[in-house]
KETOR-586231 format. One record per residue (C-alpha): x, y, z. Coordinates in steps of 0.5 Angstrom, whole numbers, plus 500, padded with zeros to 3 digits. Layout:
c1 X | c2 Y | c3 Z
...
This chain:
c1 574 | c2 624 | c3 838
c1 578 | c2 625 | c3 844
c1 579 | c2 632 | c3 842
c1 572 | c2 633 | c3 841
c1 570 | c2 630 | c3 848
c1 575 | c2 635 | c3 851
c1 572 | c2 641 | c3 848
c1 565 | c2 639 | c3 849
c1 567 | c2 638 | c3 857
c1 570 | c2 645 | c3 857
c1 565 | c2 648 | c3 853
c1 560 | c2 645 | c3 858
c1 564 | c2 648 | c3 864
c1 564 | c2 655 | c3 861
c1 557 | c2 655 | c3 859
c1 554 | c2 651 | c3 865
c1 551 | c2 646 | c3 861
c1 548 | c2 640 | c3 864
c1 550 | c2 634 | c3 860
c1 556 | c2 632 | c3 857
c1 557 | c2 625 | c3 852
c1 564 | c2 624 | c3 855
c1 570 | c2 627 | c3 858
c1 577 | c2 625 | c3 858
c1 583 | c2 628 | c3 861
c1 591 | c2 627 | c3 860
c1 596 | c2 626 | c3 866
c1 604 | c2 626 | c3 864
c1 610 | c2 625 | c3 868
c1 612 | c2 632 | c3 864
c1 605 | c2 635 | c3 865
c1 603 | c2 641 | c3 869
c1 597 | c2 642 | c3 874
c1 596 | c2 649 | c3 871
c1 595 | c2 646 | c3 864
c1 588 | c2 644 | c3 862
c1 589 | c2 636 | c3 861
c1 589 | c2 636 | c3 854
c1 593 | c2 631 | c3 850
c1 598 | c2 636 | c3 848
c1 598 | c2 640 | c3 855
c1 597 | c2 634 | c3 860
c1 596 | c2 635 | c3 868
c1 602 | c2 633 | c3 872
c1 598 | c2 629 | c3 877
c1 592 | c2 624 | c3 878
c1 589 | c2 629 | c3 883
c1 589 | c2 634 | c3 879
c1 585 | c2 630 | c3 874
c1 580 | c2 627 | c3 879
c1 579 | c2 634 | c3 882
c1 578 | c2 637 | c3 874
c1 572 | c2 632 | c3 874
c1 569 | c2 634 | c3 881
c1 569 | c2 641 | c3 878
c1 566 | c2 639 | c3 872
c1 560 | c2 635 | c3 876
c1 559 | c2 640 | c3 881
c1 558 | c2 646 | c3 875
c1 552 | c2 642 | c3 873
c1 555 | c2 638 | c3 867
c1 555 | c2 630 | c3 868
c1 559 | c2 627 | c3 863
c1 556 | c2 620 | c3 861
c1 563 | c2 617 | c3 861
c1 570 | c2 619 | c3 864
c1 577 | c2 617 | c3 862
c1 583 | c2 619 | c3 865
c1 589 | c2 617 | c3 861
c1 595 | c2 616 | c3 864
c1 601 | c2 617 | c3 860
c1 607 | c2 612 | c3 860
c1 613 | c2 614 | c3 864
c1 615 | c2 614 | c3 871
c1 610 | c2 618 | c3 876
c1 613 | c2 619 | c3 882
c1 609 | c2 620 | c3 888
c1 609 | c2 622 | c3 895
c1 602 | c2 621 | c3 898
c1 596 | c2 616 | c3 897
c1 592 | c2 617 | c3 891
c1 585 | c2 617 | c3 894
c1 578 | c2 616 | c3 890
c1 572 | c2 617 | c3 894
c1 564 | c2 617 | c3 893
c1 564 | c2 623 | c3 889
c1 569 | c2 620 | c3 884
c1 564 | c2 614 | c3 882
c1 562 | c2 612 | c3 875
c1 556 | c2 608 | c3 874
c1 555 | c2 601 | c3 872
c1 554 | c2 603 | c3 864
c1 559 | c2 609 | c3 864
c1 565 | c2 607 | c3 869
c1 570 | c2 612 | c3 871
c1 577 | c2 609 | c3 868
c1 584 | c2 611 | c3 870
c1 587 | c2 608 | c3 864
c1 595 | c2 607 | c3 862
c1 596 | c2 610 | c3 855
c1 600 | c2 607 | c3 850
c1 607 | c2 607 | c3 848
c1 611 | c2 604 | c3 855
c1 609 | c2 602 | c3 862
c1 605 | c2 607 | c3 866
c1 609 | c2 607 | c3 873
c1 606 | c2 610 | c3 879
c1 612 | c2 610 | c3 884
c1 613 | c2 612 | c3 891
c1 620 | c2 610 | c3 892
c1 625 | c2 614 | c3 895
c1 630 | c2 615 | c3 890
c1 638 | c2 616 | c3 892
c1 643 | c2 619 | c3 888
c1 651 | c2 616 | c3 888
c1 653 | c2 622 | c3 892
c1 649 | c2 619 | c3 898
c1 654 | c2 614 | c3 898
c1 661 | c2 614 | c3 900
c1 667 | c2 609 | c3 900
c1 668 | c2 605 | c3 907
c1 674 | c2 608 | c3 910
c1 673 | c2 606 | c3 917
c1 679 | c2 601 | c3 919
c1 674 | c2 597 | c3 924
c1 669 | c2 597 | c3 919
c1 673 | c2 594 | c3 914
c1 676 | c2 589 | c3 918
c1 669 | c2 586 | c3 920
c1 667 | c2 586 | c3 912
c1 668 | c2 579 | c3 908
c1 675 | c2 579 | c3 905
c1 671 | c2 579 | c3 898
c1 667 | c2 585 | c3 900
c1 673 | c2 590 | c3 902
c1 673 | c2 596 | c3 897
c1 667 | c2 594 | c3 894
c1 662 | c2 596 | c3 900
c1 659 | c2 603 | c3 900
c1 656 | c2 607 | c3 906
c1 650 | c2 612 | c3 907
c1 648 | c2 616 | c3 913
c1 641 | c2 615 | c3 915
c1 641 | c2 622 | c3 918
c1 642 | c2 625 | c3 911
c1 637 | c2 621 | c3 908
c1 631 | c2 623 | c3 911
c1 628 | c2 616 | c3 912
c1 623 | c2 613 | c3 917
c1 623 | c2 606 | c3 917
c1 630 | c2 605 | c3 919
c1 629 | c2 600 | c3 925
c1 632 | c2 597 | c3 929
c1 628 | c2 591 | c3 929
c1 623 | c2 588 | c3 934
c1 626 | c2 583 | c3 938
c1 621 | c2 578 | c3 935
c1 618 | c2 579 | c3 928
c1 616 | c2 575 | c3 922
c1 614 | c2 580 | c3 917
c1 620 | c2 584 | c3 915
c1 621 | c2 588 | c3 922
c1 618 | c2 594 | c3 919
c1 625 | c2 596 | c3 915
c1 625 | c2 599 | c3 909
c1 627 | c2 595 | c3 902
c1 633 | c2 597 | c3 897
c1 632 | c2 597 | c3 890
c1 637 | c2 597 | c3 884
c1 635 | c2 598 | c3 877
c1 628 | c2 596 | c3 880
c1 631 | c2 589 | c3 883
c1 630 | c2 588 | c3 890
c1 637 | c2 587 | c3 893
c1 637 | c2 582 | c3 898
c1 638 | c2 584 | c3 906
c1 645 | c2 580 | c3 908
c1 644 | c2 573 | c3 910
c1 648 | c2 567 | c3 912
c1 648 | c2 562 | c3 909
c1 646 | c2 566 | c3 902
c1 641 | c2 560 | c3 900
c1 637 | c2 555 | c3 904
c1 638 | c2 554 | c3 911
c1 643 | c2 551 | c3 916
c1 640 | c2 547 | c3 923
c1 641 | c2 547 | c3 930
c1 647 | c2 543 | c3 933
c1 643 | c2 542 | c3 939
c1 638 | c2 545 | c3 943
c1 640 | c2 547 | c3 950
c1 634 | c2 551 | c3 953
c1 627 | c2 551 | c3 950
c1 626 | c2 558 | c3 953
c1 620 | c2 560 | c3 957
c1 615 | c2 564 | c3 954
c1 611 | c2 565 | c3 960
c1 609 | c2 572 | c3 962
c1 612 | c2 571 | c3 969
c1 619 | c2 573 | c3 972
c1 622 | c2 567 | c3 969
c1 621 | c2 569 | c3 962
c1 627 | c2 568 | c3 958
c1 630 | c2 566 | c3 951
c1 632 | c2 559 | c3 948
c1 639 | c2 557 | c3 947
c1 642 | c2 552 | c3 942
c1 649 | c2 550 | c3 940
c1 651 | c2 553 | c3 933
c1 654 | c2 548 | c3 928
c1 659 | c2 553 | c3 925
c1 665 | c2 557 | c3 928
c1 663 | c2 563 | c3 924
c1 658 | c2 565 | c3 929
c1 664 | c2 567 | c3 933
c1 665 | c2 573 | c3 928
c1 658 | c2 576 | c3 930
c1 658 | c2 581 | c3 935
c1 651 | c2 581 | c3 939
c1 652 | c2 588 | c3 942
c1 651 | c2 591 | c3 935
c1 645 | c2 587 | c3 934
c1 644 | c2 580 | c3 931
c1 638 | c2 577 | c3 929
c1 636 | c2 570 | c3 926
c1 631 | c2 567 | c3 922
c1 628 | c2 560 | c3 923
c1 623 | c2 555 | c3 923
c1 625 | c2 554 | c3 931
c1 619 | c2 549 | c3 932
c1 614 | c2 547 | c3 927
c1 615 | c2 548 | c3 919
c1 609 | c2 553 | c3 918
c1 611 | c2 558 | c3 924
c1 618 | c2 562 | c3 922
c1 620 | c2 568 | c3 927
c1 626 | c2 572 | c3 927
c1 629 | c2 573 | c3 934
c1 634 | c2 578 | c3 937
c1 641 | c2 574 | c3 939
c1 642 | c2 576 | c3 947
c1 649 | c2 573 | c3 947
c1 654 | c2 569 | c3 943
c1 660 | c2 565 | c3 946
c1 665 | c2 564 | c3 941
c1 669 | c2 558 | c3 944
c1 662 | c2 554 | c3 945
c1 658 | c2 557 | c3 939
c1 652 | c2 557 | c3 944
c1 647 | c2 562 | c3 942
c1 642 | c2 565 | c3 947
c1 636 | c2 569 | c3 945
c1 634 | c2 576 | c3 948
c1 626 | c2 573 | c3 947
c1 623 | c2 567 | c3 947
c1 619 | c2 564 | c3 941
c1 612 | c2 562 | c3 941
c1 612 | c2 555 | c3 945
c1 620 | c2 555 | c3 945
c1 625 | c2 553 | c3 940
c1 626 | c2 545 | c3 939
c1 622 | c2 541 | c3 934
c1 615 | c2 540 | c3 937
c1 616 | c2 533 | c3 934
c1 622 | c2 531 | c3 938
c1 622 | c2 525 | c3 942
c1 621 | c2 525 | c3 949
c1 627 | c2 527 | c3 953
c1 629 | c2 531 | c3 947
c1 629 | c2 538 | c3 946
c1 630 | c2 538 | c3 938
c1 632 | c2 533 | c3 933
c1 637 | c2 538 | c3 929
c1 633 | c2 539 | c3 923
c1 630 | c2 546 | c3 925
c1 632 | c2 551 | c3 920
c1 635 | c2 558 | c3 921
c1 639 | c2 563 | c3 918
c1 642 | c2 570 | c3 920
c1 640 | c2 576 | c3 917
c1 642 | c2 584 | c3 916
c1 650 | c2 583 | c3 918
c1 655 | c2 587 | c3 916
c1 660 | c2 581 | c3 916
c1 655 | c2 577 | c3 912
c1 656 | c2 582 | c3 906
c1 659 | c2 577 | c3 901
c1 656 | c2 578 | c3 894
c1 654 | c2 584 | c3 890
c1 647 | c2 587 | c3 892
c1 647 | c2 585 | c3 899
c1 646 | c2 590 | c3 904
c1 645 | c2 591 | c3 911
c1 643 | c2 597 | c3 916
c1 648 | c2 598 | c3 922
c1 643 | c2 600 | c3 928
c1 648 | c2 603 | c3 933
c1 651 | c2 608 | c3 928
c1 645 | c2 609 | c3 923
c1 649 | c2 607 | c3 917
c1 647 | c2 603 | c3 911
c1 652 | c2 599 | c3 908
c1 651 | c2 596 | c3 901
c1 655 | c2 592 | c3 896
c1 652 | c2 595 | c3 889
c1 652 | c2 590 | c3 883
c1 653 | c2 596 | c3 878
c1 655 | c2 603 | c3 877
c1 651 | c2 608 | c3 882
c1 652 | c2 614 | c3 878
c1 648 | c2 611 | c3 872
c1 643 | c2 606 | c3 876
c1 636 | c2 608 | c3 879
c1 637 | c2 607 | c3 886
c1 631 | c2 607 | c3 891
c1 628 | c2 605 | c3 898
c1 621 | c2 603 | c3 899
c1 620 | c2 608 | c3 905
c1 612 | c2 609 | c3 904
c1 607 | c2 605 | c3 908
c1 600 | c2 608 | c3 906
c1 597 | c2 604 | c3 900
c1 599 | c2 607 | c3 893
c1 591 | c2 608 | c3 891
c1 585 | c2 608 | c3 896
c1 578 | c2 607 | c3 894
c1 573 | c2 608 | c3 899
c1 566 | c2 608 | c3 898
c1 566 | c2 609 | c3 891
c1 563 | c2 605 | c3 885
c1 564 | c2 604 | c3 878
c1 571 | c2 606 | c3 878
c1 577 | c2 602 | c3 873
c1 584 | c2 602 | c3 874
c1 587 | c2 599 | c3 868
c1 594 | c2 598 | c3 865
c1 598 | c2 601 | c3 871
c1 604 | c2 599 | c3 874
c1 604 | c2 600 | c3 882
c1 611 | c2 599 | c3 885
c1 616 | c2 602 | c3 890
c1 612 | c2 602 | c3 897
c1 613 | c2 599 | c3 903
c1 605 | c2 598 | c3 904
c1 600 | c2 595 | c3 900
c1 598 | c2 597 | c3 893
c1 591 | c2 598 | c3 892
c1 586 | c2 598 | c3 898
c1 578 | c2 598 | c3 896
c1 573 | c2 599 | c3 902
c1 565 | c2 600 | c3 901
c1 562 | c2 602 | c3 894
c1 561 | c2 597 | c3 889
c1 563 | c2 594 | c3 882
c1 570 | c2 597 | c3 882
c1 575 | c2 594 | c3 877
c1 583 | c2 593 | c3 877
c1 585 | c2 590 | c3 870
c1 591 | c2 589 | c3 866
c1 595 | c2 592 | c3 872
c1 602 | c2 590 | c3 875
c1 603 | c2 590 | c3 882
c1 611 | c2 589 | c3 884
c1 616 | c2 591 | c3 889
c1 612 | c2 593 | c3 894
c1 613 | c2 591 | c3 902
c1 606 | c2 589 | c3 903
c1 600 | c2 586 | c3 899
c1 598 | c2 588 | c3 892
c1 590 | c2 589 | c3 892
c1 586 | c2 589 | c3 899
c1 578 | c2 588 | c3 898
c1 575 | c2 589 | c3 905
c1 568 | c2 590 | c3 904
c1 563 | c2 593 | c3 898
c1 560 | c2 589 | c3 893
c1 562 | c2 586 | c3 886
c1 569 | c2 588 | c3 886
c1 574 | c2 585 | c3 882
c1 581 | c2 584 | c3 879
c1 582 | c2 581 | c3 872
c1 588 | c2 579 | c3 868
c1 593 | c2 583 | c3 873
c1 600 | c2 581 | c3 875
c1 603 | c2 580 | c3 882
c1 610 | c2 579 | c3 883
c1 616 | c2 580 | c3 888
c1 611 | c2 583 | c3 894
c1 613 | c2 582 | c3 901
c1 606 | c2 579 | c3 903
c1 600 | c2 577 | c3 899
c1 598 | c2 578 | c3 892
c1 590 | c2 579 | c3 893
c1 586 | c2 579 | c3 899
c1 578 | c2 579 | c3 898
c1 573 | c2 580 | c3 904
c1 566 | c2 582 | c3 904
c1 559 | c2 579 | c3 904
c1 555 | c2 578 | c3 911
c1 556 | c2 571 | c3 914
c1 550 | c2 572 | c3 918
c1 545 | c2 572 | c3 912
c1 550 | c2 569 | c3 907
c1 549 | c2 575 | c3 903
c1 555 | c2 574 | c3 898
c1 560 | c2 579 | c3 896
c1 561 | c2 578 | c3 889
c1 568 | c2 579 | c3 889
c1 572 | c2 576 | c3 884
c1 580 | c2 575 | c3 882
c1 580 | c2 572 | c3 875
c1 586 | c2 571 | c3 870
c1 591 | c2 573 | c3 874
c1 599 | c2 571 | c3 874
c1 602 | c2 571 | c3 882
c1 609 | c2 569 | c3 883
c1 615 | c2 570 | c3 888
c1 610 | c2 573 | c3 893
c1 611 | c2 572 | c3 901
c1 618 | c2 575 | c3 901
c1 618 | c2 579 | c3 907
c1 612 | c2 575 | c3 911
c1 614 | c2 567 | c3 909
c1 607 | c2 564 | c3 912
c1 600 | c2 566 | c3 911
c1 602 | c2 571 | c3 906
c1 599 | c2 567 | c3 900
c1 598 | c2 569 | c3 893
c1 590 | c2 570 | c3 894
c1 586 | c2 570 | c3 901
c1 579 | c2 569 | c3 901
c1 576 | c2 571 | c3 908
c1 582 | c2 568 | c3 911
c1 588 | c2 571 | c3 916
c1 586 | c2 578 | c3 915
c1 581 | c2 579 | c3 920
c1 575 | c2 579 | c3 915
c1 570 | c2 574 | c3 913
c1 568 | c2 573 | c3 906
c1 562 | c2 570 | c3 903
c1 561 | c2 569 | c3 895
c1 567 | c2 570 | c3 892
c1 570 | c2 567 | c3 885
c1 577 | c2 565 | c3 884
c1 578 | c2 563 | c3 877
c1 583 | c2 562 | c3 871
c1 589 | c2 564 | c3 875
c1 597 | c2 562 | c3 875
c1 600 | c2 562 | c3 881
c1 607 | c2 559 | c3 883
c1 614 | c2 560 | c3 886
c1 611 | c2 561 | c3 893
c1 614 | c2 560 | c3 900
c1 608 | c2 557 | c3 903
c1 600 | c2 557 | c3 901
c1 598 | c2 559 | c3 894
c1 590 | c2 560 | c3 896
c1 588 | c2 561 | c3 904
c1 580 | c2 561 | c3 904
c1 575 | c2 561 | c3 910
c1 568 | c2 563 | c3 910
c1 562 | c2 561 | c3 905
c1 560 | c2 559 | c3 898
c1 566 | c2 561 | c3 895
c1 568 | c2 558 | c3 888
c1 575 | c2 556 | c3 886
c1 576 | c2 554 | c3 879
c1 581 | c2 553 | c3 873
c1 587 | c2 555 | c3 877
c1 594 | c2 552 | c3 876
c1 598 | c2 552 | c3 882
c1 606 | c2 550 | c3 882
c1 612 | c2 550 | c3 886
c1 609 | c2 552 | c3 893
c1 611 | c2 551 | c3 900
c1 618 | c2 552 | c3 898
c1 621 | c2 553 | c3 905
c1 615 | c2 551 | c3 909
c1 611 | c2 545 | c3 911
c1 604 | c2 542 | c3 913
c1 601 | c2 547 | c3 909
c1 596 | c2 546 | c3 903
c1 596 | c2 549 | c3 896
c1 589 | c2 551 | c3 897
c1 588 | c2 551 | c3 905
c1 583 | c2 552 | c3 910
c1 583 | c2 551 | c3 917
c1 579 | c2 550 | c3 924
c1 571 | c2 552 | c3 922
c1 565 | c2 547 | c3 922
c1 561 | c2 553 | c3 919
c1 566 | c2 555 | c3 913
c1 561 | c2 551 | c3 908
c1 559 | c2 551 | c3 901
c1 566 | c2 552 | c3 898
c1 567 | c2 549 | c3 892
c1 574 | c2 547 | c3 889
c1 574 | c2 544 | c3 882
c1 578 | c2 543 | c3 876
c1 584 | c2 546 | c3 879
c1 591 | c2 543 | c3 877
c1 596 | c2 543 | c3 883
c1 603 | c2 540 | c3 881
c1 610 | c2 540 | c3 882
c1 610 | c2 542 | c3 890
c1 612 | c2 536 | c3 894
c1 612 | c2 540 | c3 900
c1 605 | c2 541 | c3 900
c1 598 | c2 538 | c3 900
c1 594 | c2 540 | c3 894
c1 587 | c2 541 | c3 898
c1 588 | c2 541 | c3 905
c1 582 | c2 542 | c3 910
c1 585 | c2 542 | c3 916
c1 583 | c2 541 | c3 923
c1 576 | c2 540 | c3 923
c1 574 | c2 544 | c3 917
c1 568 | c2 542 | c3 914
c1 563 | c2 542 | c3 908
c1 568 | c2 543 | c3 902
c1 567 | c2 540 | c3 895
c1 573 | c2 538 | c3 892
c1 571 | c2 536 | c3 885
c1 575 | c2 534 | c3 878
c1 582 | c2 537 | c3 880
c1 588 | c2 534 | c3 878
c1 594 | c2 533 | c3 882
c1 601 | c2 532 | c3 880
c1 607 | c2 531 | c3 885
c1 605 | c2 533 | c3 891
c1 605 | c2 531 | c3 898
c1 598 | c2 529 | c3 899
c1 592 | c2 530 | c3 894
c1 586 | c2 532 | c3 898
c1 587 | c2 532 | c3 905
c1 581 | c2 532 | c3 910
c1 583 | c2 533 | c3 917
c1 578 | c2 531 | c3 922
c1 572 | c2 535 | c3 919
c1 565 | c2 533 | c3 917
c1 561 | c2 533 | c3 911
c1 566 | c2 534 | c3 906
c1 566 | c2 532 | c3 899
c1 572 | c2 529 | c3 895
c1 570 | c2 526 | c3 888
c1 572 | c2 525 | c3 881
c1 579 | c2 528 | c3 882
c1 586 | c2 525 | c3 879
c1 592 | c2 524 | c3 883
c1 598 | c2 523 | c3 880
c1 605 | c2 521 | c3 883
c1 604 | c2 524 | c3 889
c1 606 | c2 521 | c3 896
c1 599 | c2 519 | c3 899
c1 593 | c2 520 | c3 894
c1 587 | c2 521 | c3 899
c1 587 | c2 522 | c3 906
c1 582 | c2 522 | c3 912
c1 583 | c2 522 | c3 919
c1 580 | c2 523 | c3 926
c1 584 | c2 528 | c3 930
c1 578 | c2 531 | c3 933
c1 578 | c2 525 | c3 938
c1 585 | c2 526 | c3 941
c1 584 | c2 534 | c3 940
c1 578 | c2 535 | c3 944
c1 574 | c2 538 | c3 938
c1 567 | c2 536 | c3 942
c1 569 | c2 542 | c3 947
c1 574 | c2 546 | c3 943
c1 571 | c2 553 | c3 944
c1 573 | c2 556 | c3 938
c1 569 | c2 551 | c3 934
c1 563 | c2 551 | c3 938
c1 563 | c2 558 | c3 939
c1 563 | c2 559 | c3 931
c1 558 | c2 553 | c3 931
c1 553 | c2 556 | c3 936
c1 554 | c2 564 | c3 933
c1 551 | c2 561 | c3 926
c1 545 | c2 559 | c3 929
c1 545 | c2 553 | c3 925
c1 537 | c2 551 | c3 927
c1 535 | c2 558 | c3 924
c1 534 | c2 560 | c3 916
c1 538 | c2 561 | c3 912
c1 543 | c2 557 | c3 915
c1 538 | c2 551 | c3 917
c1 536 | c2 551 | c3 909
c1 543 | c2 552 | c3 906
c1 547 | c2 547 | c3 910
c1 542 | c2 542 | c3 913
c1 546 | c2 537 | c3 916
c1 550 | c2 543 | c3 920
c1 545 | c2 543 | c3 926
c1 547 | c2 536 | c3 928
c1 553 | c2 538 | c3 931
c1 550 | c2 541 | c3 936
c1 549 | c2 535 | c3 940
c1 552 | c2 528 | c3 939
c1 559 | c2 526 | c3 937
c1 562 | c2 532 | c3 933
c1 569 | c2 530 | c3 935
c1 569 | c2 524 | c3 930
c1 569 | c2 526 | c3 922
c1 562 | c2 524 | c3 920
c1 558 | c2 525 | c3 913
c1 565 | c2 526 | c3 909
c1 564 | c2 523 | c3 902
c1 570 | c2 520 | c3 898
c1 568 | c2 517 | c3 892
c1 570 | c2 516 | c3 884
c1 577 | c2 519 | c3 885
c1 583 | c2 516 | c3 881
c1 590 | c2 515 | c3 884
c1 595 | c2 514 | c3 879
c1 602 | c2 511 | c3 881
c1 602 | c2 514 | c3 888
c1 606 | c2 510 | c3 893
c1 600 | c2 510 | c3 898
c1 594 | c2 511 | c3 894
c1 589 | c2 512 | c3 900
c1 591 | c2 514 | c3 907
c1 586 | c2 513 | c3 912
c1 589 | c2 515 | c3 919
c1 584 | c2 513 | c3 924
c1 580 | c2 506 | c3 927
c1 575 | c2 503 | c3 923
c1 570 | c2 505 | c3 928
c1 572 | c2 513 | c3 927
c1 571 | c2 513 | c3 920
c1 564 | c2 509 | c3 920
c1 560 | c2 515 | c3 919
c1 563 | c2 517 | c3 913
c1 563 | c2 514 | c3 905
c1 569 | c2 512 | c3 902
c1 567 | c2 508 | c3 896
c1 569 | c2 507 | c3 888
c1 576 | c2 510 | c3 889
c1 581 | c2 507 | c3 884
c1 589 | c2 506 | c3 884
c1 592 | c2 504 | c3 877
c1 598 | c2 506 | c3 873
c1 600 | c2 511 | c3 868
c1 599 | c2 506 | c3 863
c1 592 | c2 504 | c3 865
c1 590 | c2 511 | c3 866
c1 592 | c2 513 | c3 859
c1 594 | c2 520 | c3 859
c1 595 | c2 524 | c3 852
c1 602 | c2 527 | c3 854
c1 604 | c2 526 | c3 861
c1 611 | c2 529 | c3 859
c1 608 | c2 536 | c3 857
c1 603 | c2 536 | c3 863
c1 597 | c2 534 | c3 859
c1 593 | c2 529 | c3 863
c1 587 | c2 529 | c3 859
c1 585 | c2 522 | c3 858
c1 586 | c2 519 | c3 851
c1 580 | c2 515 | c3 847
c1 583 | c2 509 | c3 849
c1 584 | c2 510 | c3 856
c1 582 | c2 504 | c3 861
c1 579 | c2 509 | c3 866
c1 572 | c2 509 | c3 863
c1 571 | c2 501 | c3 863
c1 574 | c2 501 | c3 870
c1 570 | c2 507 | c3 873
c1 565 | c2 508 | c3 869
c1 562 | c2 514 | c3 873
c1 568 | c2 518 | c3 873
c1 567 | c2 524 | c3 869
c1 573 | c2 527 | c3 864
c1 576 | c2 533 | c3 867
c1 576 | c2 539 | c3 862
c1 584 | c2 540 | c3 863
c1 585 | c2 544 | c3 857
c1 581 | c2 550 | c3 860
c1 585 | c2 551 | c3 866
c1 590 | c2 556 | c3 867
c1 591 | c2 563 | c3 864
c1 587 | c2 566 | c3 858
c1 587 | c2 571 | c3 853
c1 583 | c2 577 | c3 854
c1 582 | c2 585 | c3 852
c1 587 | c2 586 | c3 858
c1 592 | c2 580 | c3 857
c1 594 | c2 580 | c3 850
c1 599 | c2 575 | c3 851
c1 600 | c2 569 | c3 855
c1 607 | c2 569 | c3 860
c1 612 | c2 563 | c3 858
c1 612 | c2 559 | c3 865
c1 617 | c2 553 | c3 866
c1 612 | c2 549 | c3 869
c1 616 | c2 544 | c3 872
c1 621 | c2 543 | c3 878
c1 628 | c2 545 | c3 876
c1 632 | c2 540 | c3 874
c1 636 | c2 537 | c3 880
c1 631 | c2 540 | c3 885
c1 631 | c2 534 | c3 890
c1 627 | c2 538 | c3 895
c1 622 | c2 532 | c3 898
c1 617 | c2 533 | c3 903
c1 619 | c2 537 | c3 909
c1 614 | c2 534 | c3 913
c1 608 | c2 529 | c3 913
c1 602 | c2 533 | c3 915
c1 600 | c2 526 | c3 918
c1 606 | c2 527 | c3 923
c1 602 | c2 532 | c3 927
c1 596 | c2 527 | c3 928
c1 601 | c2 521 | c3 930
c1 606 | c2 524 | c3 934
c1 602 | c2 529 | c3 938
c1 595 | c2 526 | c3 939
c1 597 | c2 519 | c3 940
c1 603 | c2 519 | c3 945
């Protein structure tokens, strides 16, 4: 059938026919662009197949369907594969770029290095700087001979990898040299917070290190320290100006935002000794196989290879543009492809409609996996995103003024080990948040998300649906964050978060409506072993109903932070409110209570409904951090605290929190509705034929408790 379709297409091209039932072209790593693109004589490049389809259409032949079969193997690329409007399919007959059977189809833009690019370290001064365990094992490569672009030096302050390329050995990301190798150390004492003003007094902070080893580091050759210098959600990597070997005093070349030293230190203190930091990219700290660094003054790469360079596949991610870009194109499908090896993003979609990414793998990228910036009805389904420098999926689109939905979706995806270069605000899934783009009417469902440094889902905008997602082990190196997190917008309404399972994340709030966020519905979710369950941070008109919170430090939370923080006159909140025109349709009809914030007490939370929730074995089941009069305009009722024995779970040890038939919940809280627990998480479909194995619990011996109580920010900064 495939051969017949190609023959028909070729005949149509030759005879100028105007109708073709289908067309198929083939692309293979060992192909040739001079070939006709048949199974036995495939093209070499995606561009050639795309252009062959364009030529066919321009000739007057209009195939009803088109499939470009991309054969297994390594497709080394040096440029973005661009698909534009003339490459569109139709809703009934999309154009499909599909992986052939028999192995992975790898679209790879890494810059490969050979064993000959590396030489042994022979310079005595360099060998002396190396750790004793690394001497004789570290190799070096001269950047001038490698023709690389993203070679530093680092900026003085950064939080996203500093623009440096990444190094891979047999497809595994190699760690930039780091001390300590795992975790962080802390500052012994803060001497000077620094001055972050723009005046003549601007200067970096100063602190005393705890360890003598800092005396080994040569600030003149470039030393950078990465740390959570002030708050647990804002890591920054900062260049060191000087190190005093005798006193261990370290002075920064630039100040960090708001200065070093905990925001929550006691009056008169500059820090509490708990601010974590580490050193990165130091020759002296290459002390285990796989570590590497760049010496910026000499423009030299130093690397302790974990295996034989002669047989390994070694490459650097030095390509910043996306691997694939779909611009104003519609009804194109990318199916079963592996996208890897770039320093930027995997796929970017803007404009157009109904494009689909399905069954693909995004890995070993320095940026994000998939970005949808506009258009209608684009989606990603049953794809895997892992080992990425930033986020997994970003969705934006629709129109907030008219509340017209984008209709984008992210369904049945597996996302893990993300945020490797940007540790915060690079979540697994973004929906209209922290990307400079709004979103309306997107759906995020049946995704499995785990092992992240910060949030799992960041969202903003309106009328999104988040359902049947499983999230575990998030906020591993940060604090004061939610597995689901949204922030600082009275108008971000209509979002529904239902039937999700958030667990084994003791440093995270499960559902965090932070700093005044309003109008969300949190319904029928299960929370297990987190810091908080649903957390309302001073906002309005949120509905928290029928949730099950288990063995979580604080079950439900509501506070009135807006009083002390001046939300009544906050320029960002008020400007967004006024620009929405809440007294006019469609906003007045879609969110009829929003206009009430134009006048009256908008600094105290109002209209929140917290009811029919179960808190099981929670040390503090209900945590309402406000005076009674500040909570008077909210409804808090029929919430029940009980034990696991009273709740009656089917199998709590195996994380099945469905209620047994003999559960005591129906008698004590009859209105509580059963949660469809068995439907949560990944499912099998035509793109995902097998479900991944996944250790769903925290590793044995993991003692990481809550790094930060989110209510601390309210208590210490609002009511001093």
